N, C-alpha and C positions, 0 to 999 in steps of 0.2 A: 647485413640479414640478406636472403634471397627475394626477388622480387614474389610479391603474393598474387598467383591467379588463383580468383575465387571459383572460376569455372573449372579448373583443372584439379580440385581438391576432390579425394575420394572418399576420406574417412575422418572423423572425429573422434577422438582418443581422449578418455578419462585415465589419463597415466597412473594417478595415486594421489594420495593425500597422507599428511602427517600431522603428528601435534607436539609440541614439545610443551611439557605442562611445566617446565621450570621457567619457561619464559611467557607461557600462553600465547604462542603463536603457531598457528595453522597454517600449512601450507597447501592449497591446491593447486594439482599438476593437471595441464591438459597440452593436447597436441594435433596438430593435422597432419594427416598421413605421417612418414617418419620426419617430420621436422622437429626443429627445436622445441622444448618443452615452454610454455607459457603458464608461469607460475603466479597465482595471486596468493596473498597472506592477508589473514584477517588474525588480530590482535585483542585478546580478550583480559581487560585489566585484572588486579587481584591474584597474580602468579606467585609462588608455585602453586601448583594445584596439586592436591593428595588424591589419586583415584583408586579404591580399592576395586575389589574383583568387580560387583555388580554395577559400581560408577563408573569403572573404567569399560565394561562392554555397553553401557548405554550412550557413554561419551565417544565409543568407536564406531556405534551406530547412528548418531546424531552429528559425526563429522563426515561420514560416505552420504548421509543424506544432503546435508550443505554441501560436499562435492558435486553432487549430482545436479543438485537446483543451480547452484551458481557456476556451471558450465554452459547455461544459456547465453552468458556475456559472450562468451566467445564461439559456441558453435553457431551463432546467427551469422558470424561473418563470412561463411560460406555454405551454410545449410546442405552439407553432403549428406547423403542419402545414407552412409552407414556410420553406424557409432560402434564403436568398441569400450570396454570397461576392461584396463588392463591388470588393475590391483587387486580385484576381488570380483565377487560374482553376486548379481541381485537376483530375486525371484521376479514371477509373473507379476505380483500385487505391487511392487515396487515400480517396474517397469511398467506398469499401466498408468501409476500416478504419474512418473515423469513425463511420459507420451502427452497426457492430460494437460501437463503444466506448460510443456514447451508447446503446442499446437494452440492450447487456448490464451495462454501470458504472451505469445508472439502472435495474435491476431490481428493487431494494428501493423505490427513491422510488416506480416506478410501482405495486408491489405494494400501497404503505401509501397511494396516493392514488389508488386505483382506476382505474388508466388501462393502456390496451394500446398499447405503444409500438411494437408490431411493425408495419411496414410504415407507419406514421405517418413515422416521421423517415427523409427521403431528402435526402440531400446533393448538389448539383448538379455532376455530372461532365463541365466544359464544356472542360477543357485535354486537350492533348494528352500522351502518355505522358512521366513527368519523364526527364530525362536521366541516365543513370548516374551514380551517385555517383562522386566522386574518391577517389582513395586520398591521404589528406593528410600522410602521414608522421606522426601522432602518436606523442607518446613515450608509452612505457609506463608509466603512471600511472593510478591508480583513484580517482575519485570515489566514495565509500561514502556512501548514504544512511543517516543514523542517526537514529532514532526515539526513541531513550531508553529501548527496551525489550529484552529478551534478546535477540531474533533477530540486530538488526544489531551488537550487541557481540561474538557468535560470529563472524561473518563478519569484523569488524574483527581479532578475534583469530587467524583462522585467515590471514588475507591478511598479517598480522606475521609469523607462523610460516614463512609462504611467501616472505617478503622481498620481497613486492611493494608499491611505494610508493604510499602512499595518502593521501586526504584525506579526513576526516570531514566530511559535507556533512548540512546542513540547511536547511529553508526555513521563514520564521518568527522570530517572537520569544520563544518557550519558553526561559524560564530554566532549567527543569529539563533540557530536550534540551542546553543548551548547558553545563552542569556534568556532564551526563555525556559530551559530545564531549570537554570539557577534561580529564576524566578519563582518557581514553586516551592522554594524552600528545603526540598525532599533531597534525599541520598539521589547520586547521580551515578551512571554508568556510561562512560564515551568508548564505544568499541570503534577499534581501527579497521578499516578495509583499505588494501592497497591492489587494486587491478593490475594484471600483468601490464608492464609500460609499451610493450609491443603491440598491444591491441591498438591503439592510437595511431602506431605506424600502419597496421593492417586496414584501417580506416582510411588512411592517406594513399594507398595503394588500391582502394577502391573495393574494399568489402562491403557485404551488406553491413547497413546500419539501420537503427531506429530504436523503437520503444521496445523495453523489457518488463517482464514480470518483476519488478524490483521490491516490491512487499513480499512476494515468494521467496526471493533470496533474503531479504530481513529477516523473516519469519525462521528462515532455518539458521541464519547466524546467531538469533534470539534463544532458539531452543538448545542449541550448542553451548550456549552461555548459561542458559539456567541449568542443564545438567552439571557444568563444570562448578557453579556456585553453590548448588544444592538447593533451588527453588522451586517451587510445585505450580507458578502460573507464568504465562507468556501472554501479556495483554495487548491487542491492538484494537484502535478505534476506527474501523470501518462500518458504515452505516447500512442498513437495508438496502439502498439506493445504488450500491457501487454493485449490485448484482445485476444490472441493466445497463446494457451498453447501446450504440448509435445504431439506429435504421440506416443502412446504406442500400439506396436503389441498385438493384440487379446484384446485389452482394449479399444482403440480410445484417444480421446483427453483428458488429465489431464492438467489444467492449475494451476501451483502453485502459480499464483498471480490473480487468479480470482478477488479479489475485488478489484483492480487496474484497470480491464478491465471495458468497455464500460456498459457492460449490468447492471453490479452494479452502476455504476457512474448515467446512464439514469434512472435505477429504485428506486434506493435510493434518489438521488435527488428530482425527483416528487415525491416521498412520503413526504419529507419534506415539499415541499411547499403546499401539500395537506392537510396535517394533524399538520403541526408545527406553520410556519410562510409562508404565502404568498410571501412575501418579503425577503426570507432567500434564498439566492443563493448556491449551493454546485454544485462546478465543478470542473474540472482538468484543468488547462491553456494550458497544453500540449497535450490535447487529439488529437489535429489535427495534431501531429507531429509524426514520426517514431522515434524508439531510435538513430538512426545514424542522424537525422535532429536535436535531443536534443543536439547531441553531437558536431555539427556545432555549434549552438547557443553557448554553454557552452565555446567553443574554441575563442570566442570574445574577452576574457577578462581572464587575467592571476591572478587576485584579488584573487582567492580562491586556487591557487594551489597548497599552501603548507597548508592547511587549512580541504580540501575536502575530503571524502573517502565514497566508495560504497561498500567498502570489506565489506562482510558479518560477517566474521569471527570477525569482531570489534564489535559486537552488539551480545549480548546474553541475555536472561530473568535475568539470575543471574549475571551479570557484563559484562566486556568488557574488552578486551586486546587493551588499547590504546599505547601500545608503540610503535608499527609501523601502519602506517595508511595502508599499503597495505601489506597483506600476499605474494601476488604474486601467488599463486598456487589454489584459488578457481574461480568457474566460473565469478562471478561478475569481479574479477581482469582481470581475461582472457579477459572477454566480455570488458569492459569500454576501455582497452589496444587497443584494436581492433579499435573499434567503435571512440575513440579518433585520431588514428593513421593517416587515410584520411585528417583531418583537422586543426591537429598540426605540426609545426617543431618536428622532431625527438629527438634533445638534449631536449626541453621543456617537451616532455612525458617522455622520460627516466627519466631526473631529477624528475619528480612528483611521478613515481613509484620505484625508487632508482634502477632499472635495466631494461634491453629489455627483455621484455617477449616473443616477435618473435622470438628471437633469443637464445632459450632455448630449445633442443629438450625431456627434460624432460616433456615440458608443450605439447607435439604433443595429447596426446589422451584427455585433455582439450578442445583442439583446434578442435578438429575432432567431438566432442559431438556441440558444437556450431556451426560448419558448417552443422551439421546432416549428418555426415561422417560415415557410420557405426554403428550410435549411434543415440541415441533421445536427443533433446534438454534437457540442463538440468534440474533440477527442482529450479530453482532462477529464480530472475527477470532478464532475461536478453532478447534480441531482438531476432527477427525469425533468423531463420537460412538462409533465404535469404538476409537478412542485413549483418549476418557475411560472408556469401559468397561474396555479393559486396563490403564488406571493405576491404575481404583480396586482391579480385581480382582486388582493387583501389592499395593497396600498392606493390602489386605484379607487378606494371608496374613502381614502381619507383625506379630510382637508389638508393638512400637512404636506402631502404626497403628489395630489390629484391633476395639479397644474404642471407639473416638473415634467419635461419635454419628454421623454420615455414613457413616463405613467400617461401623458395626455395622448399621444400617439396609439397607446394600446386601448384604451377608453374609444377612441375615435375609430381606430381602422380594423383592431385585430379581435378585440373581444366580442363585437357584433358578428363573427364567423366563428365563435366557440360556443359548445355547449354551455349553459349558464349552469347545469348541474354537476358537471366537473372542475367547475372552478372552487367549491368549497374546501378551504383550506384544514376543516376539522378532521375528516378522516384520514389525513395524513399525518397527522399527530398522534395516532393510534398507536399503542406500544404493543410489538407481534410477538408471539410466541417461539420463532423460528433463531436459535441461536446454540452457543455452546458453553454459555457462562455456566460454571457449577452451580448445581441445585443448591449447594449449602449457601450460597451467595446470592442465588437467584431473586428469591422473595424479598430479601432486603432491598435488592436495587431495583425491583420493579417499584416496589414502593416509594424509594427515593426519587427517581425518573416519573412517577405520576403526579409528584408534589407540584 
């Protein structure tokens, strides 16, 4: 392979995409300048697939949407100013959506690499408007994304309670997620995704690297799968807190989890219904809830205490470290422990983590960041600073927690500097009305969440 010089790259090409219905394998092809193709594969179980006229049209649109969004993994290696789509044309609305996803989804990547992507990323709008999406007559069934953490399990249990048929779905080979999915006792779907192996060599040769909007990619993969399988719902578990990023002095807001936020869900879900299938609903079941409200829902059952993990150190592109479900030192561990503390008996929570994170002085800096005390919110999928402050203020009033090292310091040093009126946890548990949950489901779901 020729040496990769990111600064000499002039253009990024979407060279084409295809799907073999007999094997269930989609191939997504990309290239820099006139170089060799980078080929990613996505494998949907259940082949062979029979696609009729309208279903074939929807599958092609979903495949192109996936091709465009998944390209972010490769584009970021050099972030060239020219983007070319060789195999087909897109209209202005699709181009605008892609620019929104790339610019915002690469926000943390750009910040860490000292790049300004605003105005740099321009997708060519060469095509006419896409024909109005057909109604496919999809059956009432949900593909529910599972990541092994508490949020997706709350969604799964809510849908179970509401008698919505569902298939627990994940992408990649994580054994931790597989075990958690099997614990649900529901049908499962494990979708395969194989990145172009050359991407790792480009990284070794100095390509730009960093955080990408993985949820956007996984959303597009599952929309494609839903069309192939003939089901009408793709369900994620992103709460309203995901819409708020970290405030960086001199930079502004940078949202590590932008593609988990409301703007992405609203715009991507609307695009799917306009261009892929009118009766395919993409939504987050937890959008009306804060992180703390989700934690309260999770505490309702101990079914998954020994199986779930929200620790990001357990999940890596090139493998996982499954020996321990909680590292106990990362921002996710810090936040999940704190978020569950107001809603769980202390012995149960300490048993889940194997240690009491709020009684470890070594965790002080990590909790300061969550509280946004002399630091900004971590670049992780954690709740808002006000949620962490309210949760800490709540446990600080409880005898079983108040003498623990982190809590005691909060009471002594931090709480006196805060507005007591902003530490009430109750307003953060209110159910919001901004969501894309299908209307036929929303009334019953709201009643379930309110109990």
